[in-house]
N, C-alpha and C positions, 0 to 999 in steps of 0.2 A: 357701523354708523346703523348696522344691524344690533348690537347691541346696546345703544341707545337705545332703538327702539323697544326691546323687549323689557330695558330695564322701565321704560315709563309705561307698558302694557302691565307688568309687573303690579308696579303704583296701582295703577287703575283698576285691577284686580281687588286688592288687594281694601282699597277704599269701598270699592264694591261690595268686599264680604263684611266689612266692619262695619258699612248700614245696612246689612240682614240681622246682623246678630243684635238679641236686646241689649241696651243702653244699661251699663253696671252705674249705681250711683255711685256720683264725683266722693272722693275722702281726700282731706290734706293737700297735698302738694295736686291733686290730683280736678279738686275744685279752682286750686290758683289756676292751672293749666287751662281747663275751660271756661273764667271768666276769663283769664287775658285771649284767649283764642275770640273768643265772643268779644272782646271789646276790638280785636285788629278787622274783624271783619265786618267790622260798623264801621271802623275808622277808613277801612277800602271802599264802602259804598260810599260815606260822606266824600272820599276824595275824588271817586268817580264822580261823584255828582257836581263837585265846584270844575270839574276838570269841563263836564258839560258846558256847563254854565257860563266859563271862560271862553270857550270856542263858542259859542251864541254870542256872548260880547265882542268878539274877533271880528267874528262874520255879519255883526249888526254896524258896526264902525267899518270894515272895510266897504261896507256896500253904500253907507251914507260917504263916506268919502268919494265911492267909484260914481255915486249919481251927483253929487255937487259938481264931481269935473265934467260929467255928460253935461250938465245942466249950463255952465258957463263954456260949453267948446259948440254949444247949440244955438244960444245967445247971437 
């Protein structure tokens, strides 16, 4: 367990260290990799937004069905 924690901390430190260094201009395969990473981040954001909308729709439908059941019971 401790080794997993240490590995996670090391990754966190590398990420923070990489943010502090000045960015190098991308070349060849670096440019391709950067473009792919940007597309993946964009796709993750879109999937997250879709998940939120689907969850909202599910709760809307469930709430509507529950309301209809309550109305039928009270009549």
